[in-house]
C-alpha positions in Angstrom: -11.8 30.3 -20.2 -13.9 32.8 -18.3 -13.0 36.5 -18.5 -11.3 37.3 -15.2 -12.7 40.8 -15.2 -16.1 39.3 -14.6 -15.0 37.7 -11.4 -14.8 39.3 -8.0 -11.4 40.6 -6.7 -11.3 37.6 -4.3 -12.0 34.9 -6.9 -10.5 33.5 -10.1 -12.7 31.6 -12.5 -11.4 28.6 -14.4 -13.3 26.6 -16.9 -13.0 22.8 -16.6 -15.1 20.2 -18.4 -17.5 22.8 -19.6 -18.1 24.1 -16.1 -16.8 27.3 -14.5 -15.1 27.0 -11.1 -14.3 29.9 -8.9 -11.0 29.7 -7.1 -10.6 31.5 -3.8 -7.7 34.0 -4.2 -7.9 35.0 -0.6 -6.3 31.6 0.3 -2.6 31.0 0.3 -3.2 27.6 -1.3 -4.1 27.3 -5.0 -5.3 23.9 -6.1 -5.6 23.6 -9.9 -5.6 19.8 -10.0 -7.3 18.1 -12.9 -8.3 21.2 -14.9 -6.4 19.9 -18.0 -4.7 23.3 -18.5 -2.2 23.7 -21.2 -0.9 26.9 -19.6 -1.6 29.3 -16.8 -2.1 32.4 -18.9 -5.6 33.0 -17.6 -4.8 32.2 -14.0 -3.9 34.8 -11.4 -1.0 33.8 -9.1 -1.3 35.8 -5.9 2.2 36.6 -4.5 1.1 35.3 -1.1 0.8 31.7 -2.3 2.5 29.1 -0.1 1.2 26.1 -2.0 0.6 25.6 -5.7 -0.9 22.3 -6.9 -0.9 21.8 -10.7 -1.5 18.0 -10.6 -3.1 16.4 -13.7 -2.9 19.1 -16.3 -1.3 19.3 -19.8 1.5 21.7 -18.9 4.7 21.5 -21.0 6.5 24.5 -19.4 6.7 26.4 -16.1 5.0 29.7 -16.0 7.7 32.3 -15.4 5.5 34.1 -12.9 6.0 31.2 -10.5 9.6 32.5 -10.1 8.2 35.5 -8.1 6.3 33.4 -5.6 8.7 34.0 -2.8 6.4 32.5 -0.1 6.0 29.2 -1.9 6.6 26.1 0.2 5.0 23.4 -1.9 5.0 23.1 -5.7 3.4 20.1 -7.4 3.6 19.5 -11.1 2.5 15.9 -10.9 1.1 14.2 -14.0 1.9 16.8 -16.6 4.0 16.7 -19.8 7.1 18.4 -18.4 10.5 17.5 -20.1 14.0 18.3 -19.0 14.4 21.6 -20.9 11.2 22.9 -19.3 12.5 22.6 -15.7 15.9 24.2 -16.4 14.8 27.8 -15.6 13.9 26.5 -12.1 17.6 26.4 -11.1 17.8 30.2 -11.3 14.6 31.1 -9.6 16.2 32.1 -6.3 13.1 33.7 -4.9 11.8 30.2 -4.5 14.8 29.0 -2.4 12.6 28.3 0.6 10.5 25.6 -1.1 10.2 22.5 1.1 8.2 20.2 -1.2 8.8 19.7 -4.9 6.9 17.2 -6.9 7.6 16.2 -10.6 6.0 12.8 -10.4 4.6 11.3 -13.6 6.2 13.6 -16.3 8.7 13.1 -19.1 12.0 13.7 -17.3 15.1 11.8 -18.3 17.4 13.2 -15.6 17.3 14.6 -12.1 16.5 18.3 -12.3 18.9 20.9 -10.8 17.2 21.9 -7.6 20.4 23.0 -5.8 18.9 26.5 -5.0 16.4 24.9 -2.6 18.3 24.9 0.7 15.3 23.8 2.9 14.0 21.0 0.7 12.2 18.2 2.7 10.3 16.3 0.0 11.5 15.6 -3.6 9.5 13.4 -5.9 10.5 12.4 -9.4 8.8 9.1 -9.6 7.2 7.8 -12.8 9.5 9.5 -15.3 12.2 8.1 -17.6 15.3 8.8 -15.4 18.2 6.5 -16.1 20.6 7.6 -13.3 20.7 9.4 -10.0 23.3 11.9 -11.2 22.4 15.3 -9.8 21.2 14.1 -6.4 24.5 15.2 -5.0 23.3 18.8 -5.5 20.1 18.3 -3.6 20.0 19.8 -0.1 21.1 17.6 2.8 17.9 18.7 4.6 15.9 16.2 2.5 13.7 13.8 4.5 11.7 12.0 1.7 13.0 11.0 -1.7 10.9 9.3 -4.3 12.4 8.0 -7.5 10.2 4.9 -8.2 9.2 3.7 -11.6 12.2 5.0 -13.6 15.1 3.2 -15.3 17.8 3.7 -12.6 20.6 1.2 -12.5 22.6 2.2 -9.5 22.1 3.7 -6.0 24.5 6.7 -5.8 24.9 10.3 -4.8 22.8 9.9 -1.7 25.5 9.7 1.0 24.9 13.3 2.2 21.2 12.8 3.1 21.8 12.3 6.8 18.3 13.5 7.6 16.6 11.2 5.0 13.7 9.2 6.5 12.0 7.7 3.4 13.8 6.4 0.3 11.6 5.0 -2.5 13.4 3.4 -5.4 10.9 0.7 -6.4 10.3 -0.4 -10.0 13.8 0.4 -11.3 16.6 -1.7 -12.7 18.7 -2.0 -9.5 20.8 -5.1 -9.0 22.8 -4.1 -5.8 21.8 -2.5 -2.5 24.7 0.0 -1.8 25.8 3.4 -0.5 23.3 3.5 2.4 25.9 3.5 5.2 25.5 7.2 6.0 21.6 7.2 6.1 21.5 7.0 9.8 18.0 8.3 10.2 16.4 6.2 7.4 13.0 4.8 8.6 11.6 3.4 5.3 13.3 1.7 2.4 11.2 0.7 -0.7 13.1 -1.4 -3.3 10.3 -3.6 -4.7 10.3 -4.6 -8.3 14.0 -4.5 -9.0 16.6 -7.2 -9.8 18.3 -7.5 -6.4 19.8 -10.9 -5.5 21.5 -10.2 -2.1 20.4 -8.2 1.0 23.1 -5.7 2.1 21.6 -3.0 4.4 24.8 -1.5 5.5 23.9 -1.5 9.2 20.6 0.5 9.1 19.8 0.1 12.8 17.0 2.7 12.8 15.1 1.3 9.8 11.4 0.4 10.5 10.0 -0.6 7.1 11.7 -2.5 4.3 10.2 -3.7 1.0 12.1 -6.0 -1.3 9.1 -7.6 -3.0 9.4 -8.9 -6.5 13.2 -9.1 -6.7 15.5 -12.1 -7.2 16.3 -13.0 -3.6 17.0 -16.6 -2.7 18.1 -15.9 1.0 16.7 -13.9 3.9 20.1 -13.3 5.4 21.1 -9.6 5.8 18.5 -8.2 8.0 20.1 -9.2 11.3 21.3 -5.8 12.3 18.0 -4.0 11.5 16.8 -4.4 15.1 14.3 -1.6 15.0 12.5 -3.2 12.0 8.7 -3.3 12.3 7.5 -4.2 8.8 9.3 -6.5 6.3 7.9 -7.3 2.8 9.6 -10.0 0.8 6.9 -11.5 -1.3 7.5 -12.8 -4.9 11.1 -13.9 -4.6 12.8 -17.3 -4.6 13.4 -17.7 -0.9 13.4 -21.3 0.3 14.3 -20.9 4.0 13.3 -18.5 6.7 16.5 -17.3 8.5 18.2 -14.2 9.9 15.0 -13.1 11.6 15.5 -13.9 15.3 17.0 -10.5 16.1 14.1 -8.6 14.7 12.2 -8.6 18.0 10.1 -5.4 17.0 8.7 -7.0 13.9 4.9 -6.5 13.6 4.4 -7.4 9.9 6.2 -10.1 8.0 5.3 -10.9 4.3 7.0 -13.8 2.7 4.2 -14.9 0.5 4.8 -16.3 -3.0 8.2 -17.8 -2.3 9.6 -21.4 -2.0 9.2 -22.0 1.7 8.5 -25.5 3.0 8.5 -24.7 6.7 8.3 -21.7 9.1 11.5 -21.0 11.0 13.4 -18.5 13.1 10.5 -16.4 14.3 9.9 -17.7 17.8 11.6 -14.6 19.3 9.2 -12.3 17.5 6.8 -11.6 20.3 5.3 -8.5 18.6 4.2 -10.2 15.3 0.7 -9.2 14.3 0.5 -9.9 10.6 2.1 -13.0 9.0 1.7 -13.6 5.2 2.8 -17.1 4.1 0.4 -17.8 1.3 1.6 -19.3 -2.0 4.4 -21.4 -0.6 4.9 -25.2 0.0 4.4 -25.4 3.7 3.1 -28.8 4.8 2.4 -28.8 8.5 -0.2 -26.7 10.5 1.1 -28.0 13.8 4.7 -26.9 13.0 3.4 -23.4 12.2 1.7 -23.1 15.6 4.9 -24.1 17.3 7.1 -21.7 15.1 4.9 -18.7 15.9 4.4 -19.5 19.6 6.3 -16.4 20.6 3.5 -14.2 19.2 0.6 -16.6 19.8 -1.5 -13.9 21.6 -0.4 -11.0 19.4 -1.1 -12.5 16.0 -4.3 -11.1 14.4 -3.8 -11.9 10.7 -2.4 -15.0 9.0 -2.4 -15.9 5.3 -1.7 -19.5 4.4 -3.8 -20.2 1.3 -2.3 -22.0 -1.6 0.0 -24.1 0.7 -0.5 -27.9 1.2 -1.3 -27.3 4.9 -4.3 -25.1 3.9 -6.0 -28.3 2.6 -6.0 -29.9 6.0 -9.4 -30.8 7.5 -10.7 -28.1 9.9 -7.9 -25.8 8.7 -9.4 -22.6 10.0 -10.6 -24.2 13.3 -7.1 -25.4 14.1 -5.6 -21.9 13.4 -8.2 -20.2 15.6 -7.4 -22.6 18.4 -3.7 -22.0 18.0 -4.0 -18.2 17.9 -6.8 -17.0 20.3 -6.9 -13.4 19.1 -6.8 -14.1 15.4 -9.1 -11.8 13.4 -8.3 -12.8 9.8 -7.3 -16.1 8.2 -6.7 -15.6 4.5 -9.7 -13.6 3.2 -12.0 -14.7 6.0 -12.6 -12.1 8.8 -13.7 -13.2 12.2 -15.5 -10.9 14.7 
């Protein structure tokens, strides 16, 4: 580490990969990403900082000087070696109460940290940890707009009913079996539940939702989306769905992915006049003519269709027939047309 006294008053020198990098201390943003630091002992932390990014280091604890950064709005500790005990001091650092974005993604946490002092929190990310339950979310501010808890070991959706302002909920790659406790999330725009163990769709009347992912679950039916009338993107690949149904009310749908299922026909999407992307690959769909009829409502809107690895994709003049059926098509499987 370079001796700080040799640097100018407006810079801070940090050694990384045998190179010395001067950090601009006149800025309110300090980015220390990928320096592989074990601590911040040789780093000056200006009191004016509004953003501190410590992504991809080797930190095992929080530098106590961070507690005095009263202007801080964003703190990222992504991809470090932080354990539960290391974040406990955070709950008493009241000077940081105005933080809006807090990122603990990719660490060694086993539980939700106590972040109850942050009364203006908008973004909270604890993805890629070892968290087994959502206990502790009830203490998180109801101002929250984005919550990320993907790639953990969570078994149940709970303690989220007070998040009335929540717009994005990411719970993919957990161990969830049931969709529940979403009734009060009236402003939810995006729900990501891919790679879980969910068998039945229960969206609790989320009428404002625009994006839903339930990829790689255990669904056998598409029923349950009927009330999600604002839905624009729906991702259901890698399930066990044998019939397309419950889609006719989703008139705002632009993207529909039902690839890698057990479909033998295309149904219930004639009303979808806004459909632009349709992913049907890796199913058992037989008839090209039936597809053209089923998608007639969005005939002029459709720009992308995937049908490879279906029996119908072996038809003579497969691409020609699809291009005649959909005059504005730009992509068929991996083939792009000008």
